[in-house]
C-alpha positions in Angstrom: 81.1 2.0 30.5 79.1 5.0 31.9 75.7 5.1 30.3 75.7 8.3 28.0 73.6 11.4 29.1 73.6 9.9 32.7 77.4 10.2 33.9 79.2 13.0 35.2 82.9 13.0 35.2 85.4 14.8 37.1 89.3 15.2 36.6 90.9 15.5 40.2 94.5 14.4 38.9 96.9 16.4 40.7 99.3 17.6 38.0 101.0 20.7 37.1 104.1 22.5 38.1 102.8 23.7 41.6 102.0 20.7 43.7 98.9 21.1 45.8 99.0 20.1 49.4 97.1 17.2 50.7 94.9 19.5 52.8 94.0 21.9 49.9 93.3 19.2 47.3 91.3 17.0 49.8 89.3 20.3 50.6 88.5 20.8 46.9 87.5 17.3 46.6 85.0 17.8 49.4 83.5 20.8 47.9 83.2 19.7 44.3 82.2 16.1 44.9 79.0 16.3 46.4 78.0 18.8 43.5 78.9 16.1 40.9 76.6 13.6 42.6 73.9 16.0 42.9 74.0 16.6 39.1 73.2 12.7 38.6 69.9 11.2 37.4 68.8 8.3 39.6 70.2 5.9 37.0 73.5 8.1 36.9 76.9 7.6 37.7 80.2 9.6 38.7 83.5 8.8 37.3 86.7 10.7 38.8 89.9 10.6 37.4 93.1 10.9 39.7 96.6 9.9 40.0 98.4 7.9 42.7 99.3 11.1 44.7 96.0 11.5 46.3 93.9 8.3 45.0 93.8 6.6 48.5 92.5 10.1 50.3 90.0 10.6 47.6 88.5 7.2 48.0 88.3 7.5 51.6 86.6 11.0 51.2 83.9 9.6 48.5 83.0 6.9 50.8 82.3 9.6 53.4 80.4 11.6 51.2 78.5 9.4 48.8 78.4 6.2 51.1 80.5 2.9 50.8 77.7 1.2 49.4 77.5 3.4 46.3 81.1 2.6 45.4 81.1 0.4 42.2 85.0 0.1 41.1 88.4 1.7 41.0 89.4 1.5 37.5 92.9 1.4 36.7 93.7 3.2 33.2 96.7 2.7 31.5 97.4 6.4 30.6 100.8 6.2 28.7 102.9 3.3 27.1 106.2 5.2 26.9 108.9 4.7 29.5 109.3 7.7 32.0 113.1 7.5 32.6 113.1 10.8 34.9 111.3 9.3 37.6 112.6 6.5 40.2 109.4 4.3 38.8 107.7 5.6 35.7 103.7 6.2 36.5 101.7 4.7 33.4 98.3 4.6 35.1 95.5 6.7 36.6 92.7 5.7 38.9 89.0 6.0 38.0 86.8 6.0 41.1 83.2 5.1 40.0 80.2 5.8 42.4 76.6 5.7 41.5 73.4 7.0 43.7 72.2 3.7 44.2 75.0 1.4 44.5 76.6 -1.4 42.1 73.7 -4.1 42.2 71.2 -1.9 41.0 73.4 0.2 38.6 74.5 -3.1 37.0 70.8 -3.5 35.3 71.2 -0.1 33.5 74.8 0.3 32.8 76.4 0.2 29.1 77.8 -3.3 28.3 80.6 -3.8 26.2 79.4 -5.0 22.3 79.3 -8.7 22.3 81.5 -10.7 19.9 80.1 -12.3 16.9 82.2 -15.5 16.9 80.9 -19.2 17.2 77.5 -18.7 15.6 76.3 -21.5 13.3 73.2 -23.5 12.5 74.1 -27.1 12.3 70.7 -28.5 13.0 69.0 -26.0 10.6 66.9 -24.4 13.3 64.3 -22.1 12.1 65.2 -19.4 14.4 68.5 -19.1 12.8 72.2 -19.3 13.8 73.0 -20.1 17.3 76.1 -20.7 19.7 75.8 -22.7 22.9 76.5 -21.2 26.2 77.3 -23.2 29.6 74.1 -24.4 31.6 76.0 -24.1 34.9 76.7 -21.3 37.4 79.3 -21.1 40.3 78.3 -21.9 43.8 75.7 -24.1 45.4 72.0 -23.8 45.3 70.0 -26.5 46.5 67.2 -26.0 43.9 69.6 -26.1 41.1 71.2 -29.4 42.3 69.5 -32.2 40.2 70.4 -35.0 37.6 69.7 -34.5 33.9 69.5 -37.2 31.6 71.1 -36.9 28.2 70.0 -38.1 24.7 72.5 -41.1 25.3 70.7 -42.2 28.4 73.3 -41.1 30.8 72.4 -39.1 34.0 74.9 -36.1 34.7 75.3 -33.7 37.4 76.7 -30.3 37.3 80.5 -29.8 37.0 82.4 -29.9 40.3 82.0 -26.7 42.4 78.9 -25.7 40.3 75.2 -25.9 39.9 72.9 -25.8 37.0 72.1 -22.4 35.7 68.5 -22.7 36.5 65.9 -24.9 38.5 64.4 -28.1 37.2 61.3 -26.5 36.0 63.1 -23.8 34.0 65.2 -26.6 32.7 62.1 -28.5 31.5 60.6 -25.5 29.9 64.2 -24.9 27.8 64.1 -28.6 26.8 60.4 -28.3 25.4 61.4 -25.1 23.6 64.4 -27.2 22.0 66.8 -24.6 23.5 69.1 -27.3 25.3 72.1 -28.8 23.3 74.2 -31.9 24.3 77.7 -31.9 22.6 79.6 -35.1 22.2 76.7 -36.8 20.2 74.2 -36.4 23.0 76.7 -37.6 25.7 77.8 -34.4 27.0 76.5 -32.0 29.9 73.7 -29.8 28.8 74.4 -26.1 27.3 71.8 -23.6 26.0 71.3 -22.3 22.5 71.9 -18.7 22.5 70.6 -16.9 19.3 71.6 -13.7 17.5 70.3 -10.7 19.4 69.9 -12.4 22.8 73.4 -11.5 24.0 73.5 -9.4 26.9 77.0 -7.9 26.2 80.3 -8.4 28.0 80.8 -6.8 31.7 83.5 -4.3 31.7 86.8 -4.9 33.6 88.9 -3.0 36.3 91.9 -2.8 33.9 91.7 -0.7 30.9 94.6 -1.1 28.7 95.8 1.4 26.5 95.3 -0.7 23.5 91.9 -1.0 24.3 91.0 2.6 25.8 93.5 4.8 24.0 94.4 8.1 25.9 92.4 10.2 23.3 89.2 8.2 23.8 89.4 8.3 27.5 89.8 12.1 27.5 87.0 12.5 25.4 84.7 10.7 27.3 85.9 11.8 30.8 86.8 15.6 30.1 
């Protein structure tokens, strides 16, 4: 979601009784889009809503104006749930093009995340730090310095799951182990997991599909208009 007070939104959907020409619409976008980016702070983001009629051309234009490296995502928002029987195929979605000043990697660190869920917390070992839940201690891919054997409390040496590596280097794992942050399921014979205490959650990453049940029409209009 756009960080509050640092996002600029533009509604460029081609709606109305008179249909704009592609040339006219593209010219309007070329004039207004740079102005929108100029208003952003360094950690800001630009969210542009548009329908299928011009979304492709606007994406090409925005890549030209802002740079392809500053494109973050094309969010597909379900704008209606009722069936449109007058059309050949009823349109139920709009596009939201998201751009930032410094690209997706840098913006990822400052964007708003979705609130984390509160499920799965307990304190079976009476940890003085309070309720916790376990999260996997593995990551996708192969990193040589994160491939090593870990000995479980039951005496079994385990490797990372197939196609994955451990989530941290061995020195970092040893630090977590000394801090009693490592949990071994299955009576101490399972692969290691990490204790995550309440308040340590980073939140959930937004997705590119915004279902109407999740982001209702009135809420999206309030944010983007």
